C-alpha positions as CSV (number, residue, x, y, z in Angstrom):
1,M,-0.2,0.1,-0.2
2,C,2.9,2.8,0.7
3,R,4.3,1.9,-2.3
4,R,1.0,2.6,-4.4
5,M,0.8,5.9,-2.0
6,E,4.3,7.3,-3.5
7,D,3.7,6.5,-6.7
8,A,0.2,8.6,-6.9
9,M,1.4,11.5,-4.1
10,Q,2.6,13.5,-6.8
11,G,0.0,14.2,-8.5
12,L,-2.2,14.7,-5.8
13,V,-0.1,16.8,-3.5
14,S,0.6,20.6,-4.6
15,R,4.2,21.8,-4.7
16,N,3.7,23.9,-1.9
17,Q,4.7,20.5,0.1
18,A,7.8,19.1,0.2
19,A,7.6,16.2,2.7
20,F,7.5,12.7,1.7
21,I,7.0,13.5,-1.9
22,K,9.7,11.5,-4.4
23,G,11.9,13.8,-5.8
24,R,11.4,17.1,-3.6
25,S,13.9,18.8,-1.6
26,I,14.1,20.4,1.8
27,T,17.1,22.1,1.0
28,E,14.8,23.9,-1.8
29,H,12.2,24.3,0.5
30,S,14.2,26.2,2.6
31,L,15.9,27.9,0.0
32,L,12.6,29.3,-1.1
33,A,11.6,30.3,2.3
34,H,15.0,32.4,2.6
35,E,14.3,34.1,-1.1
36,L,10.4,34.7,0.2
37,I,11.5,36.9,3.6
38,R,14.8,38.6,1.7
39,E,13.4,41.7,1.2
40,F,11.7,42.1,4.9
41,H,14.5,44.6,6.2
42,K,13.5,47.4,2.8
43,P,11.7,50.1,3.3
44,G,8.2,50.1,1.2
45,G,5.1,47.5,1.5
46,M,4.0,45.9,4.0
47,K,4.9,42.4,4.7
48,A,4.2,39.5,7.4
49,C,5.4,35.9,7.4
50,V,3.8,33.9,10.0
51,K,5.1,30.7,11.2
52,L,2.3,28.0,12.3
53,D,2.8,25.5,15.0
54,L,0.0,22.4,15.1
55,R,-1.1,21.1,18.5
56,K,0.0,17.6,18.6
57,A,-0.2,17.4,14.7
58,Y,-0.5,13.3,14.3
59,D,-2.6,12.4,17.4
60,T,-5.7,14.7,16.5
61,V,-6.0,13.8,12.9
62,N,-10.1,13.5,11.9
63,R,-10.3,9.8,10.4
64,D,-13.7,10.1,9.1
65,F,-12.5,13.8,7.8
66,L,-9.2,11.5,5.8
67,C,-11.5,9.1,4.4
68,H,-14.1,11.7,2.8
69,L,-11.0,13.7,1.2
70,M,-9.7,10.4,-0.3
71,A,-12.8,10.0,-1.9
72,A,-13.0,13.3,-3.3
73,M,-9.5,12.8,-4.4
74,G,-10.2,10.2,-6.8
75,F,-9.6,7.5,-4.2
76,S,-11.7,4.2,-5.2
77,E,-14.2,2.9,-2.3
78,T,-12.2,0.1,-2.2
79,W,-9.0,1.7,-1.2
80,V,-10.3,4.1,1.4
81,D,-12.1,1.5,3.3
82,R,-8.5,-0.4,3.5
83,V,-6.9,3.2,4.9
84,R,-9.6,3.3,7.3
85,E,-9.5,-0.7,8.1
86,C,-5.2,0.5,9.0
87,I,-6.0,3.3,10.8
88,T,-8.8,2.1,13.2
89,S,-8.2,-1.5,14.1
90,P,-4.8,-1.4,15.6
91,T,-5.3,-1.3,19.7
92,F,-3.2,0.0,22.8
93,S,-2.4,-1.6,26.2
94,V,-0.8,0.5,29.3
95,L,2.1,-0.9,31.6
96,I,1.7,-0.9,34.5
97,Q,5.1,-1.4,36.8
98,G,6.4,-3.2,33.8
99,I,3.0,-5.3,33.0
100,P,0.7,-4.9,29.7
101,Y,-2.6,-4.4,30.6
102,G,-6.2,-3.9,28.9
103,F,-6.5,-3.7,25.3
104,F,-8.0,-0.1,23.6
105,G,-9.0,1.6,20.8
106,S,-8.5,4.7,19.5
107,S,-11.2,7.6,18.0
108,R,-8.6,9.9,16.5
109,G,-5.0,10.2,15.0
110,L,-2.7,8.3,12.9
111,R,0.0,5.8,14.5
112,Q,3.3,7.6,14.3
113,G,6.0,4.8,12.8
114,D,3.1,3.5,10.8
115,P,5.0,3.8,7.0
116,L,1.4,4.6,6.2
117,S,0.9,7.5,8.3
118,P,3.2,9.6,6.7
119,Y,1.1,9.9,3.2
120,L,-2.0,9.9,5.1
121,F,-0.9,13.2,7.1
122,T,0.1,15.0,3.7
123,L,-3.2,14.5,2.2
124,V,-4.9,16.1,5.6
125,M,-2.3,18.9,4.9
126,E,-3.2,19.6,1.5
127,Y,-6.7,20.7,2.3
128,F,-4.9,23.5,4.0
129,T,-3.4,24.6,0.6
130,C,-6.8,24.4,-0.9
131,L,-8.3,26.5,1.6
132,M,-5.7,29.0,1.2
133,D,-5.6,28.9,-2.7
134,I,-9.4,29.8,-2.5
135,A,-8.5,32.8,-0.2
136,V,-5.9,34.3,-2.4
137,H,-8.0,33.9,-5.7
138,R,-10.9,35.6,-4.0
139,E,-8.4,38.2,-3.1
140,R,-9.5,37.8,0.4
141,I,-5.5,37.2,1.7
142,V,-2.8,38.4,-0.6
143,P,1.0,37.3,-1.1
144,I,3.6,38.9,-0.8
145,Y,5.0,38.4,-4.3
146,S,1.5,38.4,-6.0
147,R,2.8,39.0,-9.4
148,V,5.6,36.4,-9.5
149,S,4.1,33.2,-11.0
150,P,3.8,30.8,-9.5
151,V,2.3,32.6,-6.7
152,V,3.3,31.3,-3.5
153,S,1.3,32.2,-0.2
154,H,2.2,29.7,2.0
155,L,4.8,26.7,2.2
156,I,4.7,23.0,4.2
157,Y,6.9,20.6,5.5
158,A,4.9,17.9,7.5
159,D,3.5,19.8,10.6
160,D,5.8,23.3,9.9
161,L,3.5,25.9,8.3
162,L,4.8,29.2,6.9
163,V,2.5,31.5,5.6
164,L,3.8,34.8,3.7
165,L,1.4,37.7,3.1
166,R,0.5,41.4,3.5
167,P,-1.0,42.0,6.8
168,S,-3.9,43.9,6.1
169,M,-6.1,43.7,9.0
170,R,-8.2,42.1,6.7
171,G,-5.6,39.9,5.7
172,M,-4.8,38.1,9.1
173,R,-8.6,37.9,9.7
174,E,-9.2,36.1,7.1
175,L,-5.5,33.7,7.8
176,A,-7.0,33.2,11.2
177,A,-10.5,32.3,10.0
178,V,-8.5,29.3,7.4
179,M,-7.1,27.9,10.1
180,E,-10.3,27.9,12.1
181,E,-11.9,25.8,9.7
182,F,-9.1,24.1,8.6
183,G,-9.1,23.2,12.7
184,Q,-12.8,22.3,13.0
185,L,-12.8,19.8,10.2
186,S,-9.1,18.4,10.4
187,G,-8.8,18.1,14.0
188,L,-5.9,20.2,13.7
189,R,-5.5,23.0,15.8
190,L,-3.6,25.7,16.1
191,N,-1.0,26.0,18.9
192,R,-0.7,29.4,19.7
193,D,1.4,29.9,22.4
194,K,4.2,28.4,19.6
195,S,2.8,30.3,16.8
196,K,5.0,33.4,15.6
197,V,3.9,36.3,13.1
198,Y,6.7,38.1,12.2
199,F,6.6,41.4,9.8
200,S,8.9,43.5,7.6
201,S,10.6,46.5,9.4
202,S,8.1,48.9,7.0
203,C,5.0,47.5,9.0
204,T,2.8,49.6,11.4
205,L,0.6,48.6,14.0
206,K,2.6,45.1,14.5
207,E,0.5,44.3,18.0
208,E,-2.8,45.4,16.5
209,R,-2.2,43.1,13.5
210,A,-0.8,40.0,15.9
211,L,-3.9,40.3,18.0
212,E,-6.0,39.7,15.0
213,L,-4.4,36.4,13.9
214,G,-4.6,35.8,17.7
215,V,-0.5,34.9,17.7
216,E,2.6,36.4,19.4
217,K,4.3,39.0,17.5
218,G,8.5,37.8,16.8
219,N,11.6,39.1,15.6
220,L,13.9,37.2,12.8
221,P,16.3,35.4,12.5
222,V,14.3,32.3,13.4
223,K,14.6,28.8,13.0
224,Y,13.1,26.9,10.1
225,L,13.7,23.5,9.2
226,G,16.3,23.4,10.9
227,V,18.5,26.4,10.1
228,P,17.9,30.2,10.6
229,L,15.5,32.3,8.7
230,S,16.8,35.8,8.4
231,V,16.2,38.4,5.9
232,N,20.0,39.4,5.4
233,Y,23.1,37.4,4.4
234,A,23.9,34.3,7.3
235,K,25.7,36.1,10.0
236,D,28.7,34.0,11.8
237,R,26.3,34.6,14.7
238,D,23.0,33.1,13.3
239,C,25.0,30.0,12.9
240,Q,26.7,29.8,16.5
241,S,23.6,27.1,17.2
242,L,25.9,24.5,14.3
243,V,29.0,25.4,16.1
244,D,27.6,24.2,19.1
245,F,26.1,20.6,18.1
246,A,29.9,20.1,17.1
247,Q,31.7,21.3,20.0
248,K,28.9,19.4,22.0
249,R,29.3,16.0,20.1
250,V,33.2,16.1,20.0
251,E,32.8,16.8,24.1
252,G,31.0,13.6,24.7
253,W,32.8,11.4,22.3
254,Q,36.0,12.2,23.7
255,A,35.4,10.3,26.7
256,A,34.9,6.8,24.8
257,G,38.5,6.6,24.5
258,L,38.2,6.2,20.6
259,S,40.8,5.5,18.3
260,F,42.1,7.2,15.5
261,G,40.6,5.8,12.7
262,G,36.9,5.8,15.2
263,R,37.4,9.6,15.5
264,I,37.8,10.1,11.8
265,E,34.6,8.1,10.9
266,L,32.7,10.0,13.2
267,V,33.5,13.4,11.9
268,R,32.8,12.5,9.0
269,S,29.4,10.6,9.4
270,V,28.1,12.7,12.1
271,I,29.4,16.2,11.8
272,S,29.9,16.6,8.2
273,A,26.5,15.2,7.3
274,I,24.7,18.2,9.8
275,A,27.1,20.9,8.0
276,L,26.5,19.5,4.8
277,F,22.5,20.4,5.6
278,W,23.6,23.5,5.9
279,L,25.2,24.0,3.4
280,Q,22.9,23.1,0.9
281,S,20.3,25.3,2.8
282,I,22.0,28.8,3.5
283,M,25.3,30.1,2.2
284,V,26.9,29.6,5.8
285,P,30.3,32.1,6.6
286,L,33.8,31.0,6.0
287,A,34.0,32.1,9.4
288,T,31.8,29.3,11.0
289,I,33.3,27.0,8.8
290,R,36.4,27.4,9.6
291,K,35.1,26.9,13.5
292,I,33.8,23.8,12.7
293,E,37.2,22.4,10.8
294,G,39.1,23.6,14.0
295,I,36.9,21.7,16.5
296,C,37.1,18.5,14.1
297,A,40.5,18.8,13.6
298,K,41.5,19.3,17.6
299,F,39.1,16.2,18.3
300,I,40.6,14.0,15.4
301,W,44.4,14.7,17.0
302,H,42.6,14.9,20.5
303,G,43.6,18.0,21.3
304,G,47.5,17.6,20.8
305,I,49.9,18.0,17.8
306,H,48.6,18.0,14.9
307,A,51.1,16.0,13.1
308,I,48.7,16.5,9.8
309,S,47.3,19.4,8.7
310,W,43.7,19.6,8.1
311,E,44.0,20.3,4.0
312,Q,46.1,17.2,3.8
313,L,43.5,15.3,6.1
314,C,40.6,16.5,3.4
315,R,42.5,14.7,0.3
316,P,42.0,10.8,-0.9
317,R,43.5,8.2,0.5
318,K,45.3,7.7,-2.8
319,E,46.9,10.9,-1.8
320,G,48.0,10.5,1.6
321,G,44.5,11.4,3.0
322,V,42.3,9.7,5.0
323,G,39.0,11.0,2.8
324,L,37.5,14.0,4.8
325,R,36.0,16.6,3.1
326,S,36.6,20.1,3.4
327,L,33.6,22.1,4.1
328,V,35.1,25.2,1.8
329,S,35.0,22.6,-0.8
330,V,31.6,21.4,-0.3
331,R,30.5,24.6,0.2
332,E,31.6,25.1,-3.9
333,A,29.8,22.3,-4.6
334,T,26.3,22.6,-3.4
335,G,26.3,25.9,-5.7
336,I,27.0,23.5,-8.7
337,K,24.6,21.2,-7.3
338,L,21.8,23.9,-7.3
339,A,22.8,25.0,-10.3
340,W,21.7,21.4,-11.9
341,R,18.6,21.0,-9.8
342,F,17.6,24.5,-11.0
343,L,18.5,23.8,-14.6
344,Q,16.0,20.5,-14.3
345,G,13.2,23.4,-13.7
346,D,10.7,20.8,-11.7
347,S,10.1,22.2,-8.6
348,L,8.5,25.2,-7.3
349,W,11.6,26.7,-6.1
350,S,13.1,26.8,-9.6
351,A,9.8,28.0,-11.3
352,W,9.6,30.6,-8.7
353,M,13.7,31.9,-9.1
354,T,12.8,31.9,-12.8
355,S,10.0,34.0,-12.5
356,R,11.5,36.4,-9.8
357,Y,15.0,36.5,-11.7
358,L,15.6,35.5,-15.2
359,R,11.9,36.1,-16.8
360,D,12.6,36.3,-19.9
361,R,16.4,36.2,-19.8
362,N,19.0,33.6,-20.5
363,F,20.7,31.7,-17.6
364,W,23.9,31.0,-19.4
365,V,24.4,34.4,-20.3
366,C,22.9,36.2,-17.7
367,E,24.3,39.1,-16.2
368,I,24.4,38.9,-12.3
369,D,22.6,41.9,-11.0
370,N,22.8,43.6,-7.6
371,N,19.2,43.0,-7.0
372,F,19.9,39.2,-7.0
373,S,19.6,36.9,-3.6
374,V,22.7,35.7,-2.4
375,S,21.8,32.1,-3.5
376,F,21.1,32.8,-6.7
377,K,24.6,35.0,-7.4
378,H,26.0,31.4,-5.9
379,I,24.1,29.2,-8.8
380,L,25.1,32.1,-11.1
381,R,28.6,31.8,-10.1
382,N,29.5,28.4,-10.6
383,R,27.9,28.0,-14.7
384,P,31.6,27.6,-16.1
385,V,31.7,24.5,-14.0
386,L,28.5,23.3,-14.7
387,R,29.1,23.7,-18.6
388,T,32.4,22.5,-18.2
389,A,31.2,19.3,-16.6
390,M,28.0,18.8,-19.1
391,R,30.0,18.8,-21.6
392,R,32.5,16.4,-20.6
393,R,29.5,14.1,-19.6
394,M,27.6,15.1,-23.2
395,R,31.3,13.9,-24.9
396,E,31.4,10.6,-22.8
397,G,28.2,9.4,-23.9
398,G,25.8,11.2,-21.2
399,R,22.5,9.1,-20.2
400,G,20.1,7.5,-22.4
401,D,17.1,9.4,-21.1
402,G,17.7,12.5,-22.4
403,S,17.7,14.8,-19.3
404,M,21.7,16.2,-20.3
405,A,20.7,17.3,-23.4
406,R,17.6,18.9,-21.9
407,S,19.7,20.7,-19.4
408,V,22.1,21.9,-21.7
409,D,19.1,23.7,-23.7
410,L,20.7,27.2,-23.8
411,R,17.0,28.7,-23.7
412,P,15.1,30.3,-20.7
413,V,13.8,27.7,-18.0
414,S,10.2,27.9,-18.3
415,P,8.5,28.8,-14.9
416,G,6.1,26.1,-15.0
417,D,2.1,26.0,-13.8
418,S,1.8,27.2,-10.1
419,G,2.4,23.8,-8.7
420,S,-1.6,23.9,-7.6
421,P,-3.2,20.1,-8.2
422,E,-5.6,21.4,-10.0
423,G,-5.9,19.5,-13.4
424,R,-4.2,16.7,-12.1
425,R,-5.9,13.1,-12.4
426,G,-8.9,15.1,-12.8
427,I,-9.3,16.7,-9.1
428,Q,-10.6,20.0,-8.7
429,R,-10.7,22.4,-5.5
430,S,-14.9,22.1,-5.8
431,D,-14.1,18.2,-5.0
432,L,-12.7,19.0,-1.6
């Protein structure tokens, strides 16, 4: 059932959602969020970013609503009955002094750990996208970039919601109404204590607007999907949590009396992996990278004399290194990877970036403009390396599916559709 659901999700769920959908990336989701708020510090035009938190998300899903929603999306009655049986048949017991007592069922929620639950939860969250799209279409809620296609009014990653709108009093009331309707039908209620609204510097009456929505006013930067969400280029102080993470990890490992090879493997598998996620999601400052590399080097040599430099350690084994990856080199490589993903043009991030910055200009010959974001400048600076790599791959035969030939095409990437599921598999908003 999970494999069949996985195949169906791509056509059923809008591109505003990135979690649990094959081919969609959390890093692109994070990059798009940074793009949408990067002009919050500039004067002119009121903007707001609302970070919404759902109370006990998986445990409060209305099962009847889920089944009705699946039927409206076109799932057969047999399939809906199977899903209903999967989510209602499990029973639970409680441990009292280590002894299980009683078996009882449950009336709502999805089991965490069930491989089917993430897909079902994603379908429930799609109804929020439906309500938001209706409100935007009727101009009750105005997105920040309403003239950029695709229009992005919100982003969803599992139970993390980010809404971006013009914070008029009416708009804030309409968003509160959307959340109330969504909570009544789906069972997913807003946790007002953990939800925050962040306003641009030019916005007035911030307290009154936050009161209309019913959540507290916050200040940027804020953590979103594990990385700091900031209006400016990420500073060293914004990435201090990454440095603290690396420091706490090595402090716990040093007491274990690890061998040299064990310390190398821990740095490669844990610290480097976390740093890689940050490097793909934001432009981590070089000062932060140097701090992390210094922590790793000190841990590897156990606080003693560094017999080999960090640059030598990061060389391949056949060249006398130990196979670690230099984070500075990884930072450059992520720019090439982002440029490649941008050329694919199959994600909401790439479509929005194309419409926002390129318009009718050619990607390969477009000059870097001062108005471009840091991430897009990073992508454009890596065009020569990407072009060389693709031409080499084409001379070697490339891939047989033609994707390489499509990527070498020098024409501008088409923005694509808005990412909504209208027209896919015959599903209409009215069906929901």
